C-alpha positions as CSV (number, residue, x, y, z in Angstrom):
1,M,14.9,-21.5,14.7
2,G,12.1,-19.5,15.6
3,A,9.0,-18.5,13.3
4,L,10.3,-15.1,11.5
5,G,8.4,-12.0,11.9
6,V,8.1,-8.5,13.5
7,D,7.1,-9.2,17.0
8,G,5.0,-6.2,19.6
9,G,8.5,-5.3,20.9
10,D,9.6,-3.0,18.2
11,A,6.1,-1.1,18.2
12,A,6.0,-1.2,21.8
13,V,9.4,1.0,22.2
14,D,8.8,2.7,19.2
15,A,5.6,4.3,21.2
16,Q,7.3,4.8,24.5
17,R,9.9,6.9,22.9
18,G,9.7,10.4,21.2
19,P,9.9,11.0,17.4
20,A,13.0,12.6,17.3
21,A,14.7,9.1,19.1
22,R,12.9,7.0,16.1
23,A,14.8,9.0,13.4
24,S,18.3,9.0,12.0
25,G,20.0,8.7,9.1
26,P,19.1,11.1,6.8
27,A,21.6,13.1,5.0
28,R,19.9,16.6,6.7
29,P,17.5,17.2,9.6
30,E,13.8,16.2,9.0
31,P,10.7,17.2,10.7
32,A,10.2,14.4,13.5
33,G,6.5,13.8,13.0
34,L,4.2,11.3,14.9
35,L,4.5,8.1,12.4
36,E,8.3,8.3,11.9
37,P,10.0,4.6,11.0
38,R,10.7,2.5,14.1
39,T,14.3,2.0,13.2
40,A,16.9,3.7,11.6
41,G,17.8,1.2,9.0
42,D,17.7,-2.8,9.3
43,G,21.0,-3.4,9.0
44,A,23.5,-6.3,9.6
45,A,23.0,-5.3,13.3
46,R,19.8,-6.5,14.0
47,G,20.1,-9.9,11.5
48,S,20.7,-12.3,13.8
49,G,19.3,-14.9,12.8
50,A,21.1,-17.8,12.3
51,A,22.2,-18.2,8.2
52,G,21.4,-21.0,6.1
53,G,18.4,-22.5,4.9
54,A,15.3,-21.1,4.4
55,P,13.2,-18.8,6.5
56,R,10.5,-20.0,8.4
57,L,7.0,-18.1,7.4
58,A,5.3,-16.8,9.9
59,P,1.4,-16.4,9.1
60,V,-0.8,-13.6,10.3
61,R,-4.1,-14.1,12.5
62,G,-6.2,-11.0,12.4
63,G,-7.1,-9.9,16.3
64,G,-6.7,-6.8,18.4
65,L,-3.5,-5.1,19.0
66,S,-2.2,-5.5,22.9
67,R,0.3,-3.0,22.8
68,V,1.0,0.2,20.6
69,G,1.8,0.8,17.0
70,L,1.5,-1.4,13.7
71,G,5.0,-3.3,14.3
72,L,2.7,-5.5,16.2
73,V,0.7,-6.7,13.7
74,C,3.0,-6.6,10.4
75,F,2.8,-10.1,10.1
76,L,-1.2,-11.0,10.6
77,V,-2.8,-12.2,8.0
78,T,-6.9,-11.9,8.0
79,C,-8.0,-14.9,6.1
80,A,-11.8,-14.9,6.8
81,R,-13.9,-13.7,4.8
82,P,-15.1,-10.1,4.3
83,E,-18.0,-9.3,6.6
84,P,-20.8,-7.3,5.6
85,V,-20.0,-3.5,4.6
86,V,-21.1,-1.4,6.8
87,A,-20.4,2.3,7.9
88,P,-17.5,2.6,11.1
89,A,-19.2,2.2,14.4
90,F,-17.3,5.7,14.8
91,A,-19.2,7.4,12.1
92,R,-22.4,9.6,13.2
93,T,-24.1,10.4,10.0
94,A,-27.8,11.5,9.4
95,P,-29.3,9.6,6.7
96,T,-30.0,11.8,3.5
97,K,-33.4,13.1,2.6
98,V,-34.3,12.3,-0.9
99,L,-36.9,15.0,-2.6
100,A,-38.8,13.8,-4.9
101,T,-39.7,16.1,-8.6
102,P,-41.6,15.9,-11.2
103,A,-40.7,13.8,-14.6
104,A,-40.5,16.7,-17.3
105,P,-42.0,15.3,-20.3
106,P,-40.0,13.5,-23.3
107,P,-38.6,16.0,-25.9
108,T,-39.8,15.4,-29.1
109,A,-37.5,14.6,-32.1
110,S,-37.0,17.8,-33.5
111,S,-35.9,19.3,-30.0
112,I,-33.5,16.7,-29.3
113,P,-30.0,19.1,-29.7
114,E,-26.6,16.9,-30.4
115,V,-25.2,15.9,-27.0
116,P,-21.4,16.3,-26.8
117,P,-19.7,13.7,-25.4
118,A,-19.6,13.2,-21.3
119,P,-16.7,14.3,-19.9
120,R,-14.2,12.2,-18.7
121,G,-14.5,12.1,-14.8
122,P,-11.4,11.3,-12.3
123,L,-12.8,7.6,-11.9
124,S,-13.7,6.9,-15.7
125,A,-10.6,4.5,-16.3
126,F,-11.0,2.5,-13.6
127,F,-14.5,2.1,-13.8
128,D,-14.5,1.5,-17.5
129,A,-12.0,-1.3,-16.7
130,L,-14.4,-2.6,-14.0
131,T,-17.3,-3.4,-16.5
132,E,-14.9,-4.9,-18.8
133,L,-14.0,-7.2,-15.8
134,G,-17.5,-7.7,-14.5
135,A,-18.6,-8.9,-18.3
136,S,-15.7,-11.4,-18.7
137,K,-14.1,-9.3,-21.5
138,R,-11.2,-8.5,-20.3
139,T,-7.5,-10.9,-20.0
140,E,-5.1,-8.4,-18.0
141,H,-5.9,-7.6,-14.5
142,V,-7.7,-4.6,-13.1
143,R,-4.7,-3.2,-11.1
144,V,-4.4,-0.6,-8.5
145,L,-1.1,0.6,-7.1
146,W,-1.6,2.1,-3.4
147,Q,1.1,4.9,-1.7
148,G,0.7,5.4,1.7
149,D,2.0,5.8,5.3
150,S,2.1,3.3,7.8
151,H,-1.7,3.1,7.3
152,T,-1.1,1.9,4.4
153,N,1.9,-0.3,5.2
154,A,0.0,-2.5,7.5
155,D,-2.4,-3.6,4.5
156,F,-5.3,-3.8,7.3
157,L,-7.1,-0.6,5.7
158,S,-6.0,-1.2,1.9
159,G,-6.6,-5.5,2.7
160,A,-10.0,-4.8,3.5
161,V,-10.8,-2.7,-0.2
162,R,-8.9,-5.4,-2.0
163,A,-11.2,-8.1,-0.3
164,V,-14.3,-6.2,-1.1
165,L,-13.2,-5.5,-4.6
166,A,-12.3,-9.0,-5.2
167,S,-15.1,-10.7,-3.8
168,R,-17.1,-9.0,-6.5
169,F,-14.9,-8.9,-9.9
170,G,-12.5,-11.8,-8.8
171,D,-9.2,-12.1,-7.1
172,G,-6.2,-11.5,-9.3
173,G,-3.0,-12.2,-6.6
174,P,-1.9,-10.4,-3.8
175,G,0.5,-8.0,-6.1
176,F,3.4,-6.3,-5.3
177,V,5.4,-7.5,-1.7
178,R,7.8,-5.8,-0.3
179,V,11.2,-8.0,0.5
180,G,13.5,-8.3,3.1
181,T,12.1,-5.3,5.4
182,K,10.1,-5.4,8.6
183,P,7.8,-4.2,10.5
184,Y,5.7,-5.1,7.4
185,R,2.6,-7.1,6.8
186,H,0.7,-8.2,3.6
187,D,-2.8,-8.9,3.5
188,G,-3.0,-12.9,2.8
189,V,0.7,-13.5,2.6
190,K,3.2,-15.3,5.2
191,L,6.4,-13.8,5.0
192,G,9.7,-14.6,7.0
193,R,13.1,-13.2,7.0
194,D,16.2,-14.6,8.6
195,G,20.3,-13.8,8.4
196,A,21.9,-10.2,8.2
197,W,20.0,-7.3,5.8
198,N,20.9,-3.8,5.0
199,V,17.4,-1.7,3.8
200,D,17.3,1.8,2.0
201,P,16.9,4.5,1.7
202,D,17.9,5.0,6.0
203,P,15.1,5.8,7.3
204,P,13.2,4.5,4.6
205,A,10.8,7.6,5.2
206,R,13.9,9.6,4.4
207,R,12.6,13.0,2.3
208,S,16.6,13.8,0.8
209,L,18.2,11.5,-2.1
210,Q,20.3,8.8,-1.0
211,D,22.9,7.0,-3.5
212,D,21.5,6.6,-6.6
213,G,18.0,6.8,-5.4
214,V,16.6,3.6,-7.0
215,F,14.4,1.9,-4.6
216,G,12.0,-0.1,-7.2
217,L,8.4,0.2,-7.4
218,G,7.7,0.4,-3.1
219,G,10.5,2.6,-2.3
220,T,12.8,0.2,-0.6
221,R,15.9,-2.0,-1.7
222,A,16.9,-4.9,0.5
223,V,20.5,-5.8,0.6
224,A,21.2,-9.7,1.4
225,K,24.1,-10.7,3.0
226,P,25.8,-14.0,2.3
227,G,23.5,-16.5,3.8
228,A,20.3,-13.9,4.6
229,S,17.5,-15.3,3.1
230,F,13.4,-14.2,2.8
231,G,10.4,-16.7,2.2
232,L,7.0,-15.7,1.0
233,Q,4.0,-17.9,0.4
234,V,0.6,-16.8,-0.5
235,V,-2.3,-18.6,2.2
236,A,-4.5,-20.1,-0.3
237,R,-5.8,-23.5,-0.1
238,G,-7.4,-26.2,-2.5
239,E,-7.7,-25.4,-6.4
240,T,-6.9,-21.8,-6.0
241,A,-3.3,-23.0,-4.3
242,E,-2.6,-25.0,-7.4
243,A,-3.8,-22.4,-10.1
244,Q,-1.0,-21.5,-12.0
245,A,0.6,-17.9,-11.0
246,R,3.8,-15.3,-12.3
247,F,6.4,-14.6,-9.8
248,D,8.3,-11.7,-10.4
249,V,11.4,-10.9,-8.7
250,A,12.8,-7.5,-9.1
251,Y,16.1,-6.9,-8.2
252,S,19.7,-5.2,-9.1
253,L,23.4,-7.1,-9.0
254,P,26.8,-4.9,-8.3
255,A,29.4,-6.6,-10.1
256,G,30.1,-10.2,-8.5
257,A,26.7,-10.4,-6.7
258,A,24.2,-13.1,-6.9
259,F,21.8,-15.4,-5.0
260,T,19.8,-18.5,-5.1
261,L,16.1,-18.3,-5.8
262,Q,13.8,-21.4,-5.3
263,L,10.6,-21.8,-6.1
264,G,8.5,-24.7,-4.8
265,S,10.9,-27.4,-5.7
266,H,12.8,-26.1,-8.6
267,Q,15.9,-23.9,-7.5
268,R,18.0,-21.5,-9.9
269,R,21.7,-19.5,-9.1
270,V,20.7,-15.9,-10.2
271,G,23.8,-13.5,-10.9
272,T,25.0,-11.0,-13.6
273,E,24.8,-13.4,-16.5
274,T,21.2,-14.2,-15.8
275,T,19.2,-13.4,-18.5
276,A,15.9,-11.3,-17.3
277,E,14.9,-7.9,-18.5
278,E,16.4,-4.9,-17.4
279,G,15.1,-1.3,-17.2
280,P,16.4,2.2,-15.6
281,G,18.9,2.2,-12.6
282,G,19.6,-1.6,-13.7
283,V,16.3,-2.8,-12.1
284,R,15.9,-6.4,-13.4
285,H,13.0,-8.6,-13.2
286,L,12.9,-12.4,-13.6
287,A,9.6,-14.0,-14.1
288,L,8.6,-17.6,-13.4
289,T,5.5,-19.5,-13.2
290,A,4.3,-22.1,-10.2
291,P,1.1,-22.9,-8.6
292,L,0.2,-19.6,-6.2
293,G,0.7,-21.9,-3.1
294,A,4.2,-22.3,-4.2
295,Q,6.9,-21.4,-1.4
296,L,9.1,-18.4,-2.7
297,S,12.8,-18.4,-1.4
298,L,15.8,-16.2,-1.5
299,R,18.9,-16.4,-0.3
300,G,22.1,-14.6,-0.6
301,E,25.0,-16.2,-2.2
302,R,27.8,-13.6,-3.1
303,G,28.2,-9.9,-2.7
304,A,25.4,-7.7,-2.0
305,P,22.4,-8.3,-4.3
306,R,19.7,-5.7,-4.0
307,L,15.7,-7.3,-3.7
308,F,13.0,-4.6,-4.5
309,G,10.2,-7.1,-4.4
310,V,8.3,-9.6,-5.6
311,I,4.7,-9.5,-7.8
312,V,2.6,-12.4,-7.6
313,E,-0.3,-12.5,-9.8
314,R,-2.6,-15.1,-10.9
315,H,-2.5,-16.2,-14.8
316,E,-6.0,-16.3,-15.2
317,P,-9.0,-15.5,-14.6
318,A,-8.5,-12.0,-14.8
319,G,-9.3,-10.0,-11.4
320,I,-8.4,-7.4,-9.1
321,V,-4.8,-7.1,-7.9
322,V,-4.2,-4.0,-5.4
323,D,-0.4,-3.1,-5.1
324,T,0.2,-1.3,-1.9
325,S,3.3,0.5,-1.2
326,G,3.7,1.9,2.3
327,I,6.4,3.3,4.4
328,D,6.2,3.9,8.3
329,G,6.6,7.9,8.8
330,A,6.4,8.2,5.1
331,R,5.4,12.0,3.8
332,L,4.1,13.3,0.0
333,E,8.3,14.2,0.2
334,T,9.1,10.2,0.9
335,P,8.8,9.2,-3.1
336,L,9.5,12.5,-4.6
337,A,13.2,11.6,-3.0
338,W,13.4,8.3,-5.1
339,N,15.0,7.8,-8.7
340,E,12.4,9.5,-10.9
341,A,13.1,7.8,-14.3
342,A,13.4,4.1,-12.0
343,F,10.1,4.8,-10.4
344,V,8.2,5.9,-13.6
345,A,9.7,2.7,-15.3
346,E,7.8,0.2,-12.7
347,V,5.0,2.4,-12.4
348,A,4.6,1.8,-16.5
349,R,5.0,-2.4,-16.1
350,R,2.4,-2.4,-13.8
351,A,-0.1,-0.3,-15.9
352,P,-2.6,0.5,-13.0
353,E,-6.0,1.7,-14.1
354,L,-5.9,3.6,-10.7
355,F,-3.8,4.8,-8.2
356,V,-4.3,5.9,-4.5
357,V,-2.2,8.5,-2.8
358,A,-2.9,8.6,0.8
359,Y,-0.2,10.6,2.7
360,G,-1.3,13.3,5.3
361,T,-1.1,11.9,8.8
362,N,2.5,12.8,9.3
363,E,2.0,16.0,7.5
364,S,-0.8,16.8,10.1
365,F,1.9,17.0,13.0
366,D,4.4,19.3,11.1
367,A,5.1,22.6,11.6
368,A,5.2,23.3,7.7
369,R,2.5,25.5,5.8
370,V,-0.1,23.4,4.5
371,T,0.0,25.2,1.2
372,K,3.3,23.4,0.2
373,Y,1.3,20.5,0.3
374,G,-0.3,20.9,-2.8
375,P,2.5,21.4,-5.2
376,Q,4.4,18.0,-3.9
377,L,1.2,16.2,-4.3
378,A,0.9,17.7,-8.0
379,E,4.5,16.3,-8.7
380,L,3.8,12.7,-7.2
381,V,1.0,12.5,-8.8
382,G,2.7,14.2,-12.4
383,R,5.3,11.4,-12.0
384,L,2.6,8.4,-11.6
385,R,0.9,9.9,-14.9
386,R,4.0,9.4,-16.7
387,G,4.1,6.1,-16.0
388,A,0.3,5.3,-16.2
389,P,-1.1,7.8,-18.8
390,G,-4.8,7.3,-18.5
391,A,-5.3,6.0,-15.1
392,S,-8.0,7.4,-12.6
393,C,-6.8,9.3,-9.2
394,L,-7.7,9.1,-6.1
395,I,-6.5,11.1,-3.3
396,L,-6.9,10.1,0.8
397,G,-6.7,12.7,3.0
398,P,-5.6,11.8,6.6
399,T,-7.3,9.6,9.2
400,D,-8.9,11.8,12.4
401,A,-6.0,12.6,15.3
402,P,-7.7,13.3,18.6
403,L,-7.1,16.3,20.7
404,G,-9.4,15.8,24.0
405,E,-12.8,14.5,23.0
406,G,-12.2,16.8,19.6
407,S,-9.5,16.6,16.8
408,V,-6.2,18.3,16.1
409,P,-7.0,21.1,14.0
410,R,-4.4,20.5,11.3
411,V,-5.9,17.2,9.9
412,A,-8.6,19.4,8.5
413,E,-6.0,21.9,7.2
414,V,-4.1,19.2,5.6
415,A,-7.5,18.0,4.1
416,S,-8.5,21.2,2.8
417,E,-5.5,21.8,1.2
418,L,-4.8,18.5,-0.5
419,R,-8.6,18.4,-1.2
420,R,-7.8,21.4,-3.2
421,A,-4.8,20.4,-5.2
422,A,-6.9,17.1,-6.2
423,S,-9.3,18.9,-7.9
424,E,-6.8,20.7,-10.1
425,L,-5.2,17.3,-10.8
426,R,-8.7,16.2,-11.8
427,C,-8.5,13.5,-9.1
428,S,-11.4,12.4,-6.9
429,F,-10.8,13.3,-3.2
430,V,-11.9,11.3,-0.1
431,S,-11.5,12.6,3.4
432,L,-10.8,9.8,6.0
433,Q,-11.4,12.0,8.9
434,Q,-15.1,12.4,7.4
435,L,-14.9,8.8,6.5
436,M,-14.5,7.9,10.1
437,G,-17.6,10.4,11.3
438,G,-15.5,13.8,11.3
439,E,-14.6,16.0,14.5
440,G,-13.6,13.9,17.7
441,S,-14.6,10.2,15.8
442,F,-10.9,8.9,16.9
443,A,-11.6,9.6,20.8
444,R,-15.0,8.0,20.2
445,G,-13.7,4.9,18.5
446,M,-10.9,4.9,21.5
447,K,-14.0,4.3,23.9
448,A,-15.9,2.0,21.6
449,K,-17.1,-1.6,23.2
450,E,-14.5,-3.1,20.8
451,R,-11.8,-0.7,20.4
452,L,-11.5,1.1,16.7
453,C,-8.6,3.3,17.6
454,Q,-5.7,2.7,19.8
455,P,-4.2,4.5,22.4
456,D,-1.2,5.7,20.5
457,K,-3.9,8.6,18.9
458,L,-2.3,8.1,15.4
459,H,-3.5,4.1,14.2
460,L,-6.9,2.3,14.0
461,T,-7.3,-1.2,15.4
462,P,-7.3,-4.0,13.0
463,K,-11.3,-3.9,13.3
464,G,-11.3,-0.1,13.2
465,Y,-9.2,-0.7,9.8
466,Q,-11.3,-3.0,8.5
467,E,-14.8,-1.2,9.2
468,L,-13.0,1.8,7.5
469,G,-12.1,0.1,4.5
470,Q,-15.2,-1.3,4.1
471,T,-17.1,1.7,4.1
472,L,-14.2,3.3,1.6
473,A,-15.2,-0.1,-0.7
474,K,-18.7,0.8,-0.9
475,L,-18.4,4.5,-1.4
476,V,-16.3,3.3,-4.4
477,L,-19.0,0.4,-5.8
478,D,-21.8,2.6,-4.8
479,A,-20.3,5.2,-7.4
480,Y,-19.8,2.8,-9.7
481,S,-23.2,1.0,-9.8
482,G,-24.4,4.7,-9.6
483,G,-23.2,5.5,-13.0
484,R,-20.8,8.6,-11.0
485,T,-17.0,8.9,-11.9
486,D,-16.1,11.1,-9.0
487,L,-16.6,10.6,-5.0
């Protein structure tokens, strides 16, 4: 059986057919965007691999894209140590001039007024947690929950941020990993699947309620047919591979359903009689301990077990964990179509210190009024805060999109609306378009000696995402080191 994974075929076909051809399955017509899901579903018709045995895992290696789309690189793992943090090559910004001012004389004791407590900034909670982590005063990981569209699903941008933060504060593990879906990629994790799977919602970026709307933390559930299998293994070596880790499997079981779980050399059958923690919507969690480098395999045994994902974290020491939940073609409305109680409960289980909301690229090609996105963002942030009341909040505006040598005007319009809403919500905001270098940065990136932006005029290359992610991480760490609580 060949190595499992998503090859370039899905992406290439997707790039050549129109948005309407990529969207199918929703209960009502939906505006076609340019980051639509590559398939209408991931059902049995696509699962033609032989049933039986664990899937062979397909490791990913970094590198450029030879064809259009993110599907080509969904299983690539970048194992190299992060490069020095520099601004993206497509960014052209002038140095800031700093003017010196005379120092004021120190106040006398009698003139010092009572100083009220400093106001809490949008990133205060996250930075406080980093301080505790840096001082070895924290036993819990500092977790980040990052939601978005295909830019997030590929985990090159978020993976670069994860790598920079982990290099300074310690690596707590890969965090949330989606099960049974493709195309999908997680930095530093080998993934494989075999057999017949159905993936809900259909399509994954759906913006209307499907069934009970219970899709776990990541917004999808993979239903394993009997014999269908999924494999996961963290890329780790030496002592790191032997470090003890916690594997938390999220699932639900209709009557009579069961699956087999194997972690390293230990195997068990999981059925409705298995003792596990259960939350809203019937989402169960089964936590197991094994070395970080152990292979995890899940195999459908009977009925239609629903698998939402696996969370992998090191037991100790505490470090950075970035949970990524990206869906190709997703918009702000996508997570609003999920069961609120079940989603909020999953967020609460993760207890993030920071949540990142990164939508807007697909909205930049819609015809709707941009003023609708502010209320949608407010509703999503409200749900996240109901799950993590004390968490910091960062909103990312869309990346640049080229129009000739310039930019699609609506990108800046969407970013402006998201910035306005972020301010009202006391969230920090960063425009990825501006971080890339502003108007025309995508077009420049396409012409760079080492290409930073893809010919599909939507996505960056792995190198482009890495440079942009490193620049974003530097922006965050500069604010942290400088005592600022906003970007």
